[in-house]
C-alpha positions as CSV (number, residue, x, y, z in Angstrom):
1,M,0.0,0.0,0.0
2,N,1.5,3.4,-1.0
3,L,1.3,6.5,1.2
4,T,-1.7,8.0,-0.6
5,S,-3.7,4.8,-0.5
6,S,-3.2,4.7,3.2
7,L,-4.4,8.3,3.6
8,L,-7.6,8.0,1.5
9,S,-10.3,5.3,1.9
10,G,-12.0,6.0,-1.4
11,I,-14.5,8.4,-3.0
12,Q,-16.9,9.3,-0.2
13,Q,-19.3,11.2,-2.4
14,V,-19.8,13.5,-5.3
15,G,-21.4,16.9,-4.7
16,I,-24.4,17.7,-6.9
17,G,-25.8,21.2,-7.0
18,C,-29.6,21.2,-7.7
19,R,-32.7,23.4,-7.3
20,D,-34.7,21.1,-5.0
21,A,-32.7,18.7,-2.9
22,E,-35.7,16.6,-1.8
23,A,-37.0,16.2,-5.3
24,S,-33.5,15.2,-6.6
25,F,-33.2,12.7,-3.7
26,T,-36.5,11.2,-4.7
27,W,-35.3,10.8,-8.3
28,Y,-31.9,9.4,-7.4
29,R,-33.6,7.0,-4.9
30,K,-36.0,5.7,-7.4
31,F,-33.7,5.2,-10.4
32,F,-30.2,5.0,-8.9
33,G,-30.9,3.2,-5.6
34,M,-29.4,6.1,-3.6
35,D,-31.9,5.5,-0.8
36,V,-30.0,5.7,2.5
37,P,-29.8,9.3,3.8
38,V,-26.8,9.5,6.1
39,F,-27.7,13.0,7.0
40,K,-30.0,15.9,6.1
41,D,-28.6,19.2,7.2
42,A,-29.6,22.9,6.8
43,S,-26.9,25.4,7.7
44,T,-24.7,28.2,6.4
45,A,-21.6,27.3,4.4
46,A,-19.5,29.9,6.3
47,L,-16.1,28.5,5.4
48,M,-16.7,28.3,1.6
49,T,-16.9,32.1,0.9
50,R,-13.8,31.8,-1.3
51,Y,-16.1,29.9,-3.8
52,T,-19.4,31.7,-3.1
53,G,-18.8,35.3,-4.0
54,D,-17.2,36.2,-0.6
55,E,-20.5,35.8,1.1
56,A,-21.6,33.0,3.4
57,R,-24.5,31.2,1.8
58,K,-27.3,29.1,3.3
59,R,-27.8,25.6,2.0
60,Y,-29.6,22.3,2.5
61,A,-27.7,19.1,1.8
62,I,-28.6,15.4,1.8
63,L,-25.9,12.7,1.8
64,A,-27.4,9.6,0.2
65,L,-25.8,6.1,-0.2
66,N,-26.5,2.9,-2.2
67,M,-25.7,0.1,0.3
68,Q,-24.4,-2.2,-2.5
69,G,-21.3,-0.1,-2.2
70,G,-19.5,2.8,-3.8
71,G,-19.5,6.5,-3.0
72,G,-22.6,8.5,-2.3
73,F,-24.2,11.7,-3.6
74,E,-24.2,14.9,-1.6
75,I,-27.3,16.5,-3.0
76,W,-26.8,20.2,-2.4
77,Q,-29.2,23.1,-2.6
78,F,-28.8,26.9,-2.0
79,T,-31.6,28.1,0.2
80,D,-30.9,31.9,-0.1
81,R,-30.4,32.2,-3.9
82,T,-31.4,30.6,-7.1
83,P,-28.6,28.4,-8.4
84,L,-27.3,29.1,-11.8
85,S,-27.0,26.7,-14.7
86,P,-23.9,26.6,-16.9
87,E,-23.7,29.5,-19.4
88,L,-23.5,26.9,-22.2
89,S,-24.3,23.2,-22.4
90,I,-21.5,21.1,-20.8
91,R,-19.5,19.1,-23.4
92,P,-17.2,16.2,-22.7
93,G,-13.7,17.6,-22.1
94,D,-14.9,20.9,-20.6
95,L,-12.7,21.7,-17.6
96,G,-13.9,20.2,-14.4
97,F,-16.2,17.3,-13.5
98,F,-18.5,16.6,-16.5
99,G,-19.4,13.0,-15.6
100,V,-19.8,10.5,-12.7
101,I,-19.0,6.8,-13.1
102,M,-21.5,4.5,-11.5
103,K,-21.0,0.8,-11.1
104,C,-23.5,-2.0,-12.0
105,R,-23.4,-5.7,-11.8
106,N,-24.6,-6.3,-15.3
107,V,-24.3,-3.6,-17.8
108,K,-26.9,-4.9,-20.2
109,A,-29.5,-5.5,-17.4
110,A,-28.9,-1.9,-16.2
111,H,-29.3,-0.6,-19.7
112,A,-32.6,-2.5,-20.0
113,F,-33.9,-1.1,-16.7
114,F,-33.2,2.5,-17.6
115,T,-34.7,2.0,-21.1
116,K,-37.9,0.5,-19.6
117,N,-38.2,3.5,-17.3
118,G,-37.9,6.0,-20.1
119,L,-34.5,7.4,-19.2
120,N,-33.1,7.2,-22.8
121,P,-29.7,5.7,-22.1
122,S,-27.1,5.9,-24.9
123,E,-26.1,2.8,-26.8
124,I,-23.6,0.5,-25.1
125,Y,-20.0,1.3,-25.9
126,P,-16.7,-0.5,-25.2
127,D,-15.2,0.6,-21.9
128,P,-11.5,1.6,-21.7
129,A,-11.1,-1.1,-19.0
130,E,-12.2,-3.7,-21.6
131,G,-15.7,-4.0,-20.5
132,E,-18.9,-2.2,-21.6
133,R,-20.6,1.0,-20.5
134,F,-23.3,3.5,-21.4
135,H,-24.4,7.0,-20.4
136,L,-27.6,8.8,-19.4
137,T,-28.5,12.2,-18.0
138,D,-30.6,13.1,-15.0
139,P,-33.4,15.7,-15.2
140,D,-30.9,18.5,-14.6
141,G,-28.7,17.3,-17.5
142,N,-25.9,15.8,-15.3
143,R,-24.1,13.0,-17.1
144,Y,-23.6,9.5,-15.6
145,T,-21.6,6.6,-17.0
146,F,-22.6,3.1,-16.0
147,N,-19.9,0.3,-16.2
148,Q,-19.1,-3.0,-14.7
149,G,-18.5,-2.7,-10.9
150,R,-15.2,-4.1,-9.6
151,S,-16.1,-4.4,-5.9
152,W,-19.3,-4.8,-3.9
153,F,-20.3,-4.4,-0.3
154,R,-23.7,-6.0,-0.1
155,S,-26.3,-7.5,-2.5
156,G,-29.3,-5.5,-3.5
157,S,-32.3,-5.5,-5.8
158,H,-31.3,-2.4,-7.8
159,T,-29.3,-2.7,-11.1
160,N,-26.5,-0.4,-10.0
161,G,-24.4,0.5,-6.9
162,G,-22.9,3.8,-6.0
163,V,-20.1,6.0,-7.4
164,Q,-17.0,4.2,-8.7
165,G,-15.3,7.3,-10.2
166,F,-15.6,10.5,-12.1
167,Q,-14.7,12.0,-15.5
168,V,-12.9,15.3,-15.6
169,G,-11.9,17.6,-18.4
170,V,-8.3,18.8,-18.3
171,S,-6.1,21.2,-20.2
172,N,-2.7,19.6,-19.6
173,M,-2.9,15.8,-19.5
174,E,0.6,15.2,-18.1
175,A,0.1,17.7,-15.3
176,S,-3.2,16.2,-14.4
177,I,-1.9,12.6,-14.4
178,Q,0.9,13.7,-12.0
179,F,-1.7,15.4,-9.7
180,Y,-4.2,12.5,-9.6
181,R,-1.3,10.0,-9.1
182,S,0.7,11.9,-6.4
183,V,-2.1,13.5,-4.4
184,L,-5.1,11.2,-4.8
185,G,-3.3,7.8,-5.3
186,F,-4.5,6.9,-8.8
187,N,-1.2,5.3,-9.7
188,K,-2.2,2.7,-12.3
189,V,-2.7,3.7,-16.0
190,V,-5.3,1.3,-17.3
191,S,-5.8,2.9,-20.7
192,D,-4.3,5.8,-22.6
193,S,-5.7,6.4,-26.1
194,S,-6.3,9.2,-28.5
195,S,-9.0,9.1,-31.1
196,R,-12.4,10.5,-32.2
197,F,-14.8,8.9,-29.7
198,A,-18.4,8.3,-30.6
199,E,-19.5,8.1,-27.0
200,F,-18.2,11.6,-26.5
201,D,-20.3,13.0,-29.3
202,G,-17.5,12.4,-31.9
203,L,-15.0,14.5,-29.8
204,E,-11.4,14.1,-30.8
205,C,-9.5,13.8,-27.6
206,R,-7.0,12.0,-25.5
207,R,-8.5,10.0,-22.6
208,V,-6.6,8.3,-19.8
209,L,-8.2,5.9,-17.3
210,L,-6.5,5.8,-13.9
211,Q,-7.1,3.3,-11.0
212,T,-5.2,2.4,-7.9
213,A,-2.6,-0.3,-8.1
214,N,-3.1,-1.2,-4.4
215,P,-6.3,-1.5,-2.3
216,R,-7.1,1.6,-0.2
217,G,-7.3,1.2,3.6
218,G,-9.4,2.8,6.3
219,A,-12.7,2.5,8.2
220,F,-14.9,2.9,5.1
221,S,-12.7,1.2,2.5
222,R,-14.8,-1.9,2.1
223,L,-18.0,0.2,1.7
224,L,-16.6,2.7,-0.8
225,G,-14.7,0.0,-2.8
226,D,-12.5,0.4,-5.8
227,T,-12.2,3.8,-7.5
228,E,-11.2,5.3,-10.9
229,V,-10.9,8.6,-12.7
230,E,-11.0,9.2,-16.4
231,L,-9.1,12.3,-17.7
232,I,-10.2,13.9,-21.0
233,Q,-8.2,16.4,-22.9
234,R,-9.7,17.9,-26.1
235,A,-7.5,17.7,-29.2
236,D,-8.6,21.1,-30.4
237,G,-7.3,22.8,-27.2
238,G,-10.8,23.8,-26.3
239,G,-12.6,23.1,-23.1
240,R,-14.5,25.8,-21.1
241,K,-14.4,26.0,-17.3
242,I,-17.6,24.3,-16.2
243,F,-18.0,26.7,-13.2
244,A,-16.9,29.9,-15.0
245,N,-18.8,32.9,-13.6
246,R,-20.7,30.6,-11.2
247,F,-20.5,29.5,-7.5
248,W,-19.7,26.2,-5.9
249,G,-23.2,25.0,-5.1
250,D,-24.7,26.1,-8.5
251,M,-26.1,23.4,-10.8
252,G,-23.9,20.4,-11.7
253,F,-21.1,18.4,-10.1
254,I,-19.6,20.8,-7.6
255,H,-16.9,18.6,-6.1
256,A,-15.5,15.1,-5.7
257,C,-15.0,14.1,-2.0
258,F,-12.5,11.6,-0.7
259,D,-12.7,9.9,2.7
260,V,-9.6,10.6,4.8
261,N,-7.8,8.6,7.4
262,N,-5.1,11.1,8.5
263,M,-5.9,14.7,7.6
264,Q,-2.6,16.2,9.0
265,A,-0.5,13.7,7.0
266,L,-2.6,14.5,3.9
267,K,-2.1,18.2,4.4
268,K,1.7,17.7,4.3
269,L,1.4,15.6,1.2
270,C,-0.7,18.2,-0.6
271,D,1.8,21.0,0.4
272,E,4.7,18.9,-1.0
273,N,2.8,18.6,-4.3
274,K,2.0,22.3,-4.5
275,A,-1.7,21.6,-4.0
276,P,-2.3,23.4,-0.6
277,F,-5.6,23.4,1.3
278,T,-7.7,26.3,0.1
279,V,-10.4,25.7,2.8
280,D,-9.8,23.9,6.1
281,S,-12.3,23.5,8.9
282,A,-9.3,22.9,11.2
283,D,-11.4,20.8,13.6
284,S,-14.6,18.9,13.8
285,F,-17.4,20.4,11.8
286,D,-21.0,19.6,12.6
287,M,-23.2,18.4,9.8
288,G,-26.3,17.6,11.8
289,A,-26.3,13.8,12.4
290,A,-22.6,13.6,11.3
291,A,-19.4,15.5,12.0
292,G,-15.9,15.6,10.7
293,H,-12.9,17.6,9.6
294,F,-13.1,18.8,6.0
295,A,-10.8,20.6,3.6
296,Y,-10.6,21.5,-0.1
297,I,-7.9,21.6,-2.7
298,E,-8.0,22.4,-6.5
299,D,-6.9,20.2,-9.3
300,P,-4.6,21.8,-12.0
301,D,-7.7,23.3,-13.7
302,G,-9.5,24.4,-10.6
303,A,-11.9,21.5,-10.1
304,L,-12.7,21.2,-6.4
305,I,-11.5,18.1,-4.4
306,E,-13.0,17.8,-0.9
307,F,-11.4,15.8,1.9
308,V,-13.4,14.6,4.9
309,Q,-12.1,12.8,7.9
310,T,-15.3,11.5,9.6
311,H,-15.5,11.9,13.4
312,K,-19.2,11.0,14.0
313,L,-21.5,8.8,11.9
314,P,-25.1,7.8,12.5
315,L,-25.4,4.0,12.0
316,L,-29.0,3.7,13.1
317,K,-30.6,7.0,14.0
318,K,-33.9,5.4,15.1
319,L,-32.0,3.8,18.0
320,N,-29.7,6.8,18.6
321,W,-26.7,4.6,17.6
322,Y,-23.8,6.9,16.6
323,L,-20.2,5.8,15.9
324,D,-17.3,8.0,17.2
325,L,-14.4,7.2,14.9
326,R,-11.9,9.3,16.9
327,K,-11.8,6.4,19.3
328,R,-10.8,3.8,16.6
329,N,-7.7,2.9,14.6
330,S,-8.3,5.0,11.5
331,M,-6.7,2.3,9.2
332,K,-8.8,-0.6,10.5
333,P,-11.9,-1.3,8.3
334,L,-15.2,-1.2,10.2
335,P,-17.0,-4.6,10.4
336,D,-19.4,-5.2,7.5
337,W,-22.3,-5.8,10.0
338,M,-21.7,-2.4,11.6
339,L,-21.8,-0.4,8.4
340,G,-24.5,-2.6,7.1
341,A,-26.8,-1.4,9.9
342,M,-27.3,1.9,7.9
343,R,-29.6,0.0,5.5
344,F,-32.3,0.1,8.2
345,S,-32.5,3.8,7.5
346,R,-33.4,3.2,3.9
347,V,-36.2,5.4,2.5
348,R,-38.4,3.3,0.2
349,N,-40.5,4.6,-2.7
């Protein structure tokens, strides 16, 4: 296990800015199986003013999981302003997070489910990891790629699990590979190809798929599972900043969040790689039912990476059962039965 693999357990969640968090949660619950709300929290994002026009903004957020495994969704809504959509339609290769990779057990079965439910998935394409995959968009136009899952936490009736990775547009491929390898631990190049790709609307680009050569460790590593990132650089040198003239929290994928085992060691690693924390809660930050230490950095093109070291987690709120992770060895995976208890908080349609 390399240093970064020991510091990060995996992708905890992807932040999704929306207009109505409860309506989005209902949709993601129904179609993506993201039906376990870890927390629902209304507060002021006082530490994020660097990214919200130098003004503390009120927000409402829901962290939702799919208990088959993988990262969750932090469904995020401004409550004191109307969130802005991108100035132009987002295209593959635009700078920042333009897609989220979801894992499924059977690609064709998942494709049939979404087709039956009228979600108009794309045709099935070859996956850079030598499997298959397809794409679809949610009601807000956010793009999701479904491919074969490489790790699972529990069985389930839904056709897909949670987040396995994300797709990010970059302007300098070599600089981005170095960043995602050295800071986030994606140290295995699975595929590196340049062509005109039909699945990216005929875009001519270079795409590089990165995974981790070694398993990640930590309390939530078995739940979060294997991770990957796909970097896309347009051949024409184009690519607009997805959040240009907008705030963190506006419509779209606002950040990718990683679960952290040792925040102080991670801060040192980021400093050494010239990716300093731009936001740091410095201590435990209360998120209603959960609490933790969080920080942010930027990738070479300004896409926001969040880090969270969880301190308190609700396992079964109905019985007032909360886990204090500060009293545990941060590298020791939590027992499956313990994390599995969160399924009893599932919200059913």
